C-alpha positions as CSV (number, residue, x, y, z in Angstrom):
1,M,-7.9,-3.2,13.5
2,S,-10.9,-3.8,11.3
3,E,-11.0,-6.8,9.0
4,I,-11.2,-4.6,5.9
5,K,-8.2,-2.4,7.0
6,Q,-6.2,-5.6,7.7
7,K,-7.0,-7.1,4.2
8,V,-6.2,-3.8,2.4
9,S,-2.9,-3.5,4.3
10,Q,-2.0,-7.1,3.4
11,Q,-2.9,-6.7,-0.3
12,I,-0.6,-3.6,-0.5
13,R,2.2,-5.6,1.0
14,D,1.5,-8.6,-1.3
15,A,1.4,-6.4,-4.4
16,R,4.6,-4.7,-3.5
17,K,6.5,-7.9,-2.8
18,A,5.1,-9.6,-5.9
19,Q,6.9,-6.9,-7.9
20,G,10.1,-7.3,-5.9
21,M,9.8,-3.7,-4.7
22,T,11.2,-2.6,-1.3
23,L,9.5,-0.3,1.1
24,K,12.0,2.4,0.2
25,Q,11.3,2.0,-3.5
26,L,7.6,2.3,-3.1
27,G,8.0,5.3,-0.8
28,E,10.1,7.0,-3.4
29,K,7.4,6.4,-6.0
30,L,4.8,7.8,-3.6
31,G,6.9,10.7,-2.4
32,V,6.7,9.5,1.3
33,A,9.2,8.0,3.7
34,E,9.8,4.2,3.9
35,S,8.4,4.3,7.4
36,T,5.1,5.7,6.1
37,V,4.8,2.8,3.6
38,S,5.4,0.5,6.5
39,L,2.5,2.1,8.4
40,Y,0.3,1.6,5.4
41,E,1.2,-2.1,5.3
42,S,0.8,-2.7,9.0
43,G,-2.6,-1.0,9.0
44,N,-1.4,1.7,11.5
45,Q,-2.1,4.5,9.1
46,N,-5.5,5.4,7.8
47,L,-5.5,5.7,4.0
48,T,-7.7,8.1,2.1
49,I,-9.1,6.9,-1.2
50,E,-6.8,9.3,-2.9
51,T,-3.7,7.8,-1.2
52,L,-4.9,4.3,-1.9
53,Q,-5.2,5.2,-5.6
54,K,-1.7,6.6,-5.6
55,V,-0.4,3.3,-4.1
56,A,-2.3,1.4,-6.8
57,D,-0.8,3.6,-9.5
58,A,2.7,3.2,-8.1
59,L,2.3,-0.6,-8.0
60,N,0.6,-0.7,-11.5
61,V,-2.5,-2.4,-10.1
62,D,-6.2,-1.6,-10.2
63,I,-7.4,-0.2,-6.9
64,T,-9.9,-3.0,-6.6
65,T,-6.9,-5.4,-6.1
66,F,-6.7,-4.2,-2.5
67,F,-10.3,-5.3,-1.8
68,K,-10.0,-8.9,-3.0
């Protein structure tokens, strides 16, 4: 897994956990299964910029948060 992909995945997980949100809750906000969110967070699912923006919106963070 690329370093960028790994960092983005970790930032998604960190942002979700910082809000006390479960995988299921984030999945419901995104309209995807809990297992899909798990794939996002493990880096096993490639994310389009559109999907990444949806994740950022669901977590109420700026998309740039995922690239810090």
